[in-house]
C-alpha positions as CSV (number, residue, x, y, z in Angstrom):
1,X,0.0,-0.2,0.4
2,X,1.3,3.1,-1.2
3,X,2.3,6.1,1.4
4,X,-0.3,8.5,-0.8
5,X,-3.3,5.8,-0.2
6,X,-2.4,6.1,3.3
7,X,-2.4,9.4,3.9
8,X,-5.9,9.9,1.9
9,X,-7.5,7.1,4.0
10,X,-6.4,8.7,7.3
11,X,-7.3,12.2,6.3
12,X,-10.7,11.0,4.9
13,X,-11.1,8.9,8.2
14,X,-10.2,11.6,10.7
15,X,-13.0,14.3,8.7
16,X,-15.4,11.4,8.6
17,X,-15.0,10.5,12.5
18,X,-15.2,14.5,13.2
19,X,-18.7,13.9,11.7
20,X,-21.1,12.7,15.0
21,X,-24.0,12.1,12.0
22,X,-21.8,9.6,10.2
23,X,-20.7,7.4,12.9
24,X,-24.2,7.7,14.6
25,X,-25.0,6.3,11.7
26,X,-22.6,3.3,11.6
27,X,-23.4,2.3,15.3
28,X,-27.4,2.7,15.2
29,X,-27.9,0.2,12.2
30,X,-25.4,-2.5,13.6
31,X,-26.9,-1.6,17.6
32,X,-31.1,-1.5,16.8
33,X,-30.8,-3.7,14.2
34,X,-30.1,-7.2,16.3
35,X,-31.4,-5.9,19.3
36,X,-35.0,-5.4,17.5
37,X,-34.6,-9.0,16.4
38,X,-33.8,-10.2,19.7
39,X,-36.9,-8.6,20.8
40,X,-39.2,-9.7,18.2
41,X,-37.5,-13.3,19.4
42,X,-38.2,-12.8,22.5
43,X,-42.2,-12.4,22.1
44,X,-42.2,-15.0,19.9
45,X,-40.9,-17.6,21.8
46,X,-42.4,-16.6,25.0
47,X,-46.1,-17.0,22.7
48,X,-45.1,-20.2,21.6
49,X,-44.0,-21.7,25.2
50,X,-46.2,-19.6,27.2
51,X,-48.1,-22.6,29.6
52,X,-50.7,-20.3,31.4
53,X,-54.0,-21.0,32.0
54,X,-55.7,-20.2,28.5
55,X,-59.3,-18.6,29.1
56,X,-62.4,-18.7,26.6
57,X,-66.2,-18.4,26.4
58,X,-68.1,-21.9,26.6
59,X,-71.9,-22.0,26.0
60,X,-73.3,-25.2,26.9
61,X,-71.0,-26.5,29.2
62,X,-74.1,-28.2,30.9
63,X,-74.3,-30.8,27.7
64,X,-70.7,-31.9,27.9
65,X,-69.2,-32.0,31.5
66,X,-67.2,-34.3,30.7
67,X,-65.4,-32.3,28.2
68,X,-65.1,-29.1,30.1
69,X,-63.8,-31.5,32.7
70,X,-60.9,-32.2,30.2
71,X,-60.0,-29.1,29.0
72,X,-60.2,-27.4,32.6
73,X,-57.4,-30.5,33.6
74,X,-55.6,-29.0,30.1
75,X,-55.8,-25.5,31.3
76,X,-58.4,-24.4,29.1
77,X,-60.7,-22.9,31.5
78,X,-64.3,-20.8,31.2
79,X,-63.9,-16.9,31.1
80,X,-65.7,-14.6,33.4
81,X,-64.1,-11.1,32.6
82,X,-64.8,-9.8,29.3
83,X,-62.3,-9.5,26.9
84,X,-59.9,-7.0,25.9
85,X,-60.3,-4.0,23.7
86,X,-58.5,-5.4,20.5
87,X,-58.7,-9.1,21.0
88,X,-61.4,-11.1,19.1
89,X,-63.1,-13.6,21.5
90,X,-62.5,-17.5,21.6
91,X,-65.8,-19.7,22.3
92,X,-66.9,-22.9,22.5
93,X,-70.9,-23.7,21.5
94,X,-72.0,-27.3,22.8
95,X,-75.3,-28.0,21.4
96,X,-78.0,-29.7,23.4
97,X,-77.8,-33.0,22.1
98,X,-74.0,-33.7,22.6
99,X,-74.5,-36.2,25.7
100,X,-77.1,-38.3,22.7
101,X,-74.5,-38.5,20.1
102,X,-71.7,-39.6,22.6
103,X,-74.0,-42.0,24.0
104,X,-75.2,-43.4,20.5
105,X,-71.8,-43.3,19.1
106,X,-72.4,-40.7,16.5
107,X,-70.3,-37.4,15.9
108,X,-71.2,-35.1,18.6
109,X,-70.8,-31.2,17.0
110,X,-68.8,-28.3,18.9
111,X,-68.7,-24.8,17.2
112,X,-65.1,-23.7,17.3
113,X,-65.4,-19.4,17.3
114,X,-62.2,-17.5,16.8
115,X,-59.9,-15.6,14.6
116,X,-57.9,-18.3,13.0
117,X,-55.7,-15.4,11.1
118,X,-54.9,-13.2,14.5
119,X,-51.3,-14.4,15.0
120,X,-51.5,-13.2,18.4
121,X,-53.8,-15.6,19.7
122,X,-52.2,-18.2,17.8
123,X,-50.9,-20.3,20.4
124,X,-54.0,-20.3,22.4
125,X,-56.1,-21.2,19.2
126,X,-53.6,-24.1,19.4
127,X,-53.9,-25.4,22.5
128,X,-57.7,-25.4,21.8
129,X,-57.2,-27.6,19.1
130,X,-55.0,-30.0,20.4
131,X,-57.2,-30.5,23.5
132,X,-59.9,-30.8,21.3
133,X,-58.1,-33.5,19.1
134,X,-57.2,-35.3,22.1
135,X,-60.3,-35.7,23.8
136,X,-61.6,-36.8,20.4
137,X,-59.2,-40.0,20.0
138,X,-60.0,-40.5,23.5
139,X,-63.3,-41.1,23.0
140,X,-62.7,-42.9,19.4
141,X,-60.6,-45.5,21.7
142,X,-63.2,-46.1,24.2
143,X,-65.4,-46.9,21.5
144,X,-63.4,-49.5,19.8
145,X,-62.3,-51.0,22.9
146,X,-66.8,-51.0,23.7
147,X,-66.7,-53.0,20.3
148,X,-64.2,-55.3,20.7
149,X,-61.6,-54.2,18.9
150,X,-58.0,-52.5,20.5
151,X,-57.4,-49.1,19.7
152,X,-54.3,-50.3,17.9
153,X,-56.0,-51.3,14.6
154,X,-56.3,-47.6,13.8
155,X,-52.7,-46.9,14.3
156,X,-51.2,-49.7,11.8
157,X,-47.4,-47.7,11.3
158,X,-45.4,-46.6,14.4
159,X,-43.3,-43.8,13.5
160,X,-40.3,-43.7,15.7
161,X,-39.1,-40.2,15.3
162,X,-34.9,-40.0,16.0
163,X,-33.9,-36.3,15.5
164,X,-30.2,-36.0,14.3
165,X,-30.5,-32.2,14.6
166,X,-27.6,-30.5,16.6
167,X,-27.7,-27.8,18.6
168,X,-26.3,-25.7,15.4
169,X,-28.6,-26.4,12.6
170,X,-31.8,-26.1,15.1
171,X,-29.7,-22.2,15.6
172,X,-29.3,-21.7,11.8
173,X,-33.1,-21.9,11.4
174,X,-34.0,-19.0,13.7
175,X,-30.5,-16.7,13.2
176,X,-30.4,-17.1,9.5
177,X,-32.5,-13.9,9.2
178,X,-30.0,-12.8,11.9
179,X,-26.9,-13.4,9.8
180,X,-28.5,-11.3,6.9
181,X,-28.8,-8.4,9.3
182,X,-24.8,-8.5,9.6
183,X,-24.5,-9.0,6.0
184,X,-26.5,-5.5,5.3
185,X,-24.8,-3.7,8.4
186,X,-21.8,-3.4,5.6
187,X,-23.7,-1.6,3.3
188,X,-25.9,0.5,5.9
189,X,-22.8,1.2,8.0
190,X,-20.8,3.2,5.4
191,X,-23.4,4.3,3.5
192,X,-22.9,7.9,4.9
193,X,-19.7,8.5,4.9
194,X,-19.5,7.0,1.2
195,X,-21.9,9.6,0.0
196,X,-20.2,12.3,1.7
197,X,-16.6,11.8,0.5
198,X,-17.9,11.2,-2.7
199,X,-21.0,13.5,-3.9
200,X,-20.6,15.8,-0.6
201,X,-16.9,16.9,-1.5
202,X,-17.9,17.7,-4.6
203,X,-20.5,19.9,-3.3
204,X,-18.5,21.3,-1.2
205,X,-15.9,22.1,-4.1
206,X,-12.9,20.2,-2.2
207,X,-12.8,17.2,-4.4
208,X,-10.9,19.1,-7.2
209,X,-8.5,20.3,-4.6
210,X,-7.8,17.1,-3.9
211,X,-7.2,15.5,-6.9
212,X,-4.7,18.5,-8.1
213,X,-2.3,16.7,-5.6
214,X,0.6,14.9,-6.5
215,X,-1.5,11.6,-6.4
216,X,-3.5,9.6,-8.8
217,X,-6.9,9.2,-9.4
218,X,-6.8,5.5,-8.7
219,X,-4.9,6.5,-5.0
220,X,-7.7,8.8,-4.1
221,X,-10.1,6.2,-4.7
222,X,-8.2,3.5,-3.0
223,X,-8.2,5.7,-0.1
224,X,-11.5,6.9,-0.2
225,X,-12.8,3.2,-0.6
226,X,-10.6,2.2,2.6
227,X,-12.2,5.1,4.7
228,X,-15.9,4.0,3.6
229,X,-15.2,0.1,4.2
230,X,-13.7,0.9,8.0
231,X,-17.0,2.8,8.9
232,X,-18.7,-0.6,7.3
233,X,-16.3,-3.6,9.3
234,X,-17.0,-1.2,12.6
235,X,-20.6,-1.9,12.4
236,X,-20.3,-5.5,11.0
237,X,-18.3,-6.2,14.3
238,X,-20.4,-3.9,16.3
239,X,-23.2,-6.1,15.0
240,X,-20.9,-9.5,15.9
241,X,-20.0,-8.5,19.3
242,X,-23.7,-7.4,20.2
243,X,-25.6,-10.6,18.9
244,X,-24.2,-13.3,20.8
245,X,-24.7,-11.0,24.0
246,X,-28.2,-9.6,23.2
247,X,-29.5,-13.0,22.4
248,X,-28.5,-14.6,25.9
249,X,-31.6,-12.6,27.3
250,X,-34.2,-14.6,24.7
251,X,-34.9,-18.3,26.0
252,X,-34.3,-20.1,23.4
253,X,-33.6,-23.0,25.3
254,X,-37.2,-23.4,25.8
255,X,-37.4,-24.3,21.9
256,X,-34.3,-26.3,22.1
257,X,-31.8,-24.1,20.5
258,X,-29.1,-22.6,21.7
259,X,-26.5,-19.5,20.6
260,X,-23.2,-20.4,21.3
261,X,-21.2,-18.6,19.4
262,X,-17.5,-18.6,20.1
263,X,-14.9,-15.7,19.9
264,X,-12.9,-18.2,17.2
265,X,-16.0,-17.8,14.9
266,X,-17.0,-14.3,15.2
267,X,-13.3,-13.3,14.1
268,X,-13.2,-15.7,11.3
269,X,-16.6,-13.8,10.3
270,X,-15.4,-10.6,10.9
271,X,-12.3,-11.7,8.6
272,X,-15.0,-12.8,5.9
273,X,-16.8,-9.5,6.0
274,X,-13.6,-7.4,4.7
275,X,-14.2,-8.0,1.0
276,X,-18.0,-7.4,1.2
277,X,-17.4,-4.1,3.0
278,X,-14.7,-3.1,0.3
279,X,-17.4,-4.4,-1.9
280,X,-20.0,-2.8,-0.9
281,X,-18.5,0.8,-0.1
282,X,-16.9,0.5,-3.8
283,X,-20.4,0.0,-5.1
284,X,-21.8,3.1,-3.4
285,X,-19.0,5.2,-4.3
286,X,-19.3,4.6,-7.8
287,X,-23.1,5.4,-7.6
288,X,-22.3,8.3,-5.7
289,X,-20.1,9.9,-8.5
290,X,-22.3,8.9,-11.4
291,X,-24.8,11.3,-8.9
292,X,-25.1,14.9,-9.9
293,X,-25.7,15.9,-6.4
294,X,-25.6,15.0,-2.6
295,X,-29.5,14.3,-2.6
296,X,-29.2,12.6,-6.0
297,X,-26.8,10.3,-4.4
298,X,-28.8,9.6,-1.8
299,X,-32.3,8.4,-3.5
300,X,-29.6,6.7,-5.9
301,X,-28.2,4.5,-3.2
302,X,-31.5,4.2,-1.0
303,X,-32.6,2.0,-3.7
304,X,-29.2,0.5,-4.2
305,X,-29.5,-0.8,-0.8
306,X,-32.7,-2.7,-1.8
307,X,-30.7,-5.1,-3.8
308,X,-28.7,-6.8,-1.6
309,X,-31.5,-6.5,1.3
310,X,-34.1,-8.5,-1.3
311,X,-31.5,-10.9,-2.6
312,X,-30.3,-11.6,1.3
313,X,-33.8,-12.0,2.4
314,X,-35.2,-13.6,-0.7
315,X,-32.3,-16.2,-0.4
316,X,-33.1,-17.1,3.3
317,X,-37.0,-17.4,3.3
318,X,-37.0,-19.3,-0.1
319,X,-34.3,-21.9,0.8
320,X,-32.8,-21.3,-2.3
321,X,-29.8,-24.1,-2.4
322,X,-27.5,-23.7,-5.0
323,X,-24.1,-24.5,-5.6
324,X,-23.3,-21.2,-7.2
325,X,-24.3,-19.4,-4.4
326,X,-21.1,-20.0,-2.2
327,X,-18.8,-18.7,-4.7
328,X,-20.8,-15.1,-5.3
329,X,-20.3,-11.7,-3.5
330,X,-22.7,-11.8,-0.8
331,X,-24.4,-15.1,-0.6
332,X,-21.1,-16.7,-0.7
333,X,-20.3,-15.5,3.0
334,X,-23.9,-16.0,3.7
335,X,-23.5,-19.7,2.9
336,X,-20.4,-19.6,4.8
337,X,-22.1,-18.1,7.9
338,X,-24.9,-20.5,7.9
339,X,-22.4,-23.3,8.0
340,X,-20.4,-22.0,10.8
341,X,-23.2,-21.4,13.0
342,X,-24.5,-25.1,12.3
343,X,-21.2,-26.4,13.4
344,X,-20.8,-28.1,10.0
345,X,-17.1,-27.7,8.5
346,X,-16.3,-24.8,6.6
347,X,-16.0,-25.0,2.6
348,X,-12.8,-23.4,2.6
349,X,-12.1,-23.7,-0.9
350,X,-15.5,-21.7,-1.5
351,X,-14.9,-19.4,0.9
352,X,-11.7,-18.1,-0.3
353,X,-13.6,-18.1,-3.9
354,X,-16.0,-16.2,-2.8
355,X,-13.5,-13.9,-1.4
356,X,-11.3,-13.2,-4.2
357,X,-14.4,-12.9,-6.6
358,X,-15.7,-10.2,-4.2
359,X,-12.1,-8.6,-4.3
360,X,-12.3,-8.6,-8.2
361,X,-15.5,-6.7,-8.6
362,X,-14.7,-4.1,-5.8
363,X,-11.3,-3.9,-7.9
364,X,-13.3,-3.6,-10.9
365,X,-15.3,-1.1,-9.9
366,X,-12.5,1.1,-8.1
367,X,-10.8,1.1,-11.8
368,X,-13.9,2.4,-12.9
369,X,-14.0,5.6,-10.5
370,X,-11.0,6.3,-10.8
371,X,-11.5,6.5,-14.9
372,X,-14.4,8.6,-14.1
373,X,-12.8,11.2,-12.0
374,X,-10.4,12.1,-15.3
375,X,-13.5,13.1,-16.8
376,X,-14.6,17.1,-15.7
377,X,-17.9,16.4,-16.2
378,X,-17.8,14.0,-13.6
379,X,-15.3,16.1,-11.3
380,X,-18.1,19.0,-11.5
381,X,-21.0,17.4,-11.7
382,X,-21.9,18.3,-15.0
């Protein structure tokens, strides 16, 4: 690395650190992203594992005393107080001919009234549904025995589940979306700095002064890229440090998941993010220099950030599996992170190849920016 690149890097980094907006922008996404995800998972796990009594409306309980007693044993009781505002009632209605249908060996009808699309009441509705199914199976077994038939006749296949999933593979199901936030942190954390040292300097008329110094445009671009990449890596490392800490307060052990990331794993992730940080900042600088003003650069990069966001979340939630994803920028790092969390052997060749391809793309973007800066239209925003 030449002394000119180091000088530009130090100068731009010193100016960027003085700008509190850039520092807060780098910290805000890296901090609030993992925290918001942890809060969301906390409420999700708490809702999934809530074992408190479910209180619902029940009508005609005098006709199905045995079922009401069974529901009470399962923690489902008659509701006495009115439903809170905004919550839809959950109700069971037993007809007057319930006992007669049970005695005659006929299907006994029960009306289950609830908003089955309500996500907040999903756990309660699921518990009521499961209790009704259990009682139905119990009645079916009694009817078979009364006719001299063994209940096992209704279960010709006995499936024995042997779960070979590890704690890491279970964690990957949940933390896959969290990994997306880590990857996107390199795009968000260095965004403001990339815009400020490109389109911002051009509007302040300081870009042509830098180009008049005894250094090449390629060295200037390299120094600026390293500056924005430093902020991008700052945000990424901050996310890597915060995530294991905040997730210690999420009761994931209730659903058989544990987040145990060793510092060696976190350090390896940070190293693997360096090429991606250079690629992200080089891409943002390229777009910023193509814009004619600071506001235009902000608009373009805002749209640009949608590309890695849609790609990351699309691959994660669609569960797309293709060998080419291990070698591309962004997706290669994502696949490597998933392997690390699962505890599987890291595909070293694919990880190195992805890093090399990412660095090559970064270099091409930097060469393109250096060539652009030789044009007066780009320098003066014409």
